[in-house]
C-alpha positions in Angstrom: -11.2 1.3 0.8 -10.6 -0.4 -2.4 -9.4 3.0 -3.8 -7.3 3.5 -0.9 -5.7 -0.1 -1.4 -5.1 0.7 -5.0 -3.6 3.9 -4.2 -1.4 1.9 -1.5 -0.1 -0.7 -4.1 0.9 2.1 -6.8 2.8 4.1 -4.1 4.6 0.9 -3.3 5.5 0.2 -6.7 6.6 3.9 -6.9 8.8 3.3 -4.0 10.6 0.2 -5.4 10.9 2.0 -9.0 12.7 4.9 -7.2 15.0 2.8 -5.4 15.8 1.1 -8.5 16.4 4.5 -10.3 18.7 5.5 -7.7 20.8 2.5 -7.5 21.2 2.7 -11.4 21.9 6.4 -11.2 24.6 5.8 -8.5 26.2 3.2 -10.8 26.4 5.4 -13.5 27.7 8.3 -11.1 24.9 10.4 -12.1 24.3 11.5 -8.5 22.1 14.7 -9.4 19.7 12.2 -10.9 20.0 10.4 -7.8 19.3 13.1 -5.6 16.1 13.9 -7.7 14.9 10.5 -7.4 15.3 10.7 -3.7 12.8 13.6 -3.6 10.3 11.3 -5.4 11.1 8.3 -3.4 10.3 10.4 -0.3 7.0 11.9 -1.6 5.7 8.1 -2.2 7.0 7.5 1.5 4.9 10.3 2.7 2.1 9.4 0.7 2.3 5.7 2.1 2.2 7.4 5.6 -0.8 9.2 4.9 -2.5 6.1 3.5 -1.8 4.2 6.9 -3.2 7.0 8.8 -6.6 6.9 6.5 -6.6 3.1 7.3 -6.0 3.7 10.8 -8.8 6.1 11.2 -11.2 3.7 9.2 -10.0 0.9 11.6 -10.7 3.1 14.7 -14.2 3.8 13.1 -15.2 0.4 12.4 -14.2 -0.6 16.0 -16.4 2.2 17.5 -19.3 1.3 15.3 -19.0 -2.4 16.4 -18.7 -1.1 20.0 -21.9 1.0 19.7 -23.7 -1.8 17.9 -22.5 -4.2 20.9 -24.2 -2.0 23.4 -27.5 -1.7 21.4 -26.9 2.0 20.4 -28.0 2.7 16.9 -25.0 4.5 15.0 -27.4 7.0 13.5 -28.3 8.3 17.1 -24.9 9.3 17.3 -23.7 10.2 13.7 -26.7 12.8 13.2 -25.9 14.8 16.6 -22.3 14.7 16.0 -22.8 16.0 12.3 -25.0 18.9 13.6 -22.6 19.6 16.4 -19.6 19.9 13.7 -22.0 22.2 11.6 -22.7 19.6 9.0 -26.0 19.4 7.2 -29.0 18.7 9.1 -31.2 16.1 7.8 
């Protein structure tokens, strides 16, 4: 998850950089550059959405593991059959 956090920080920096570049381009009446930079901004926002989805999936997984543990069900009993059902490696 630390790699995801680093990527999120990087994308957030890109968003702020793009906003500054767009603002600067508009001030200079360089609308072509402003439009091109909006593409970069949109890509960074899309990446942040993807990262948020990954984080939400991870939170859901952690929640499910905790619920299984609370019920006394070893995660391995669920994970191995699930992996086999999905066509994964059979251990």
